[in-house]
C-alpha positions, 0 to 999 in steps of 0.5 A: 822924506821917504818915497812913500811920503812923497807919493802921499803928498802928491796924491793930495795936491793935484797941482803938484802932480801936474807940475811933476808930470810936466817935469817928467815930460821935459826930462824925457825930451832931453833924453833924445839929444842924440837924434838930429834936428831936422833942417827942413820942413817936411817936403810933403805939404798937401793941404791944397791937393798938391805940394804947397811949396811947388804951388806957391813957387809956380804962382810967384814965378809967373806973377808977371803974366796974366793967369787964365786958370789956377787949379790948386786941387789939380795942380795946374797953372795956365797963363794967358798970352804975355808980350814983353813990352820991350818986344811986343812982336813976340808973346808967350803962354805957359802951363805948369803942372804939379804932378806929385805931392812931394817936393821933387824935380820930377813933380813939376812939368812946364810947357810953353808956347811962343808966337811971333807977329807976322803981317798982323797975325800971330804965328806959332814959333819954337820955344827954346828948350833953355827957356822951359828949363830955366823956368823949371829951375826958378820954380824949384829953387823958389819952392826949396827956399819956401821949404827952408824958410818954413822951419824958421818961421 
């Protein structure tokens, strides 16, 4: 069959034309085999105003503490005071700020306050730098895990 007769047959059958169009799209997708496939979902997911992975990871990491404020548009999570039942004479309060729409270490700021009970009143006490650092690591690791799992879903 000549090319002219094939084109004439296609013109009379819309379903055939649609099928050939889909086949052409499929073949054009095969031509890009040398382009590497992305291992991760995009790092910038901002449907809520801030990076969604950092936001979710922050809420997950602080889920054991009572929340005082959670503002997804501004990227701020503030917990209320939390006392570990095994150490009731000490309590902590945490503020997490998400500063960017990208999933980066410098897009996250964690601040913590600590108080100890002295004579029935709460007195401010220093927070070990390692405590804040560890919480930042937990949030970033969880955010990266969420990003990795987004592609497999």
